[in-house]
N, C-alpha and C positions, 0 to 999 in steps of 0.2 A: 667766074665764076664758076666754078666746075659742080653741076647736079648732078649724082646718078640715083639711080631706079631700081630696085635692087628686089628680084624675082623671076620667077621664072616662066615668063611671060602671057601668063592670065590675063582675063578681061581686066581686073581691077591692076593689074600692074600698066596693063595700056593706057587703062585711063590716070591712073595716077599721070605717067609719062605724057601724057597727051594736055593734063590740066598743067603743068606746069610749062609747058611750051605754051600755052596761051599766056597765063600769066607772065611770064617770062618777055614776050612777045608786047602785051598791053603796058608793060613797067618800061621797056624797053630796055634790059638789063646785058650787056654782055656777057653771057654765061651761057654754056656748053650743056648738051645732058646729052646722057650716056645712059646705057640699060647695063644692067649687069646680072645674067642669067645661071652661071656658074655658082652650085650649091657651096664649095669650101670660100670661093673668094665673099660672099654673103655671108658665112658663120666668122669668115674674121672682122667683119664689123660688131659682130655681138648679136644679130639680129636671131631672133626666135621666129618672129611672123612678119611677115609679107603682106604687100608692096611695103617695102622703108624708100625714106628718101636722105638722101647723104649731101650738105651741101660741104664744099671742101676739105671732104674728108671727117665730116661730123655728124655722126648719125642725128635728124631732128625728127624724126617720125618713121612708126611702124606700125603696122599691125591694120591696117586697111585704106583705104582711098581718102585724101584730107579733104576736107572741105575748101574751095575755095578761098573763102577767106581765113583758111588757117593757110594754105599755099601762101596768098599774097603778105599775110605775116612773116611768114619763115624767110622768103626771098628778100621781103623787105630789111628782115633786121641780118641779112647776112651779105 
C-alpha cells in the first residue's frame, strides 16, 4: 500500500503524516508513506484543500487532519 500525504508541509500536513504512520504501525500494515509537496502534483489529484490523503492513487480524504478513527477506517478499507 502506498499512502501519500498531500500538502505544503504545514503543521496539519505533518500531523496527518504522523497519524498515518502511527496507524500503519499499530495495524501492522505493509505500507509506504510519502509526502507530496509540489502544488502541480497536488492539483493533478484534483485536491483543492490540504492536507489530503491518497491511498494507492485514490484520494480518500482532504481538507484537514482526519480523526484517528477515520484514519483507521481508511487504512483498513484499502
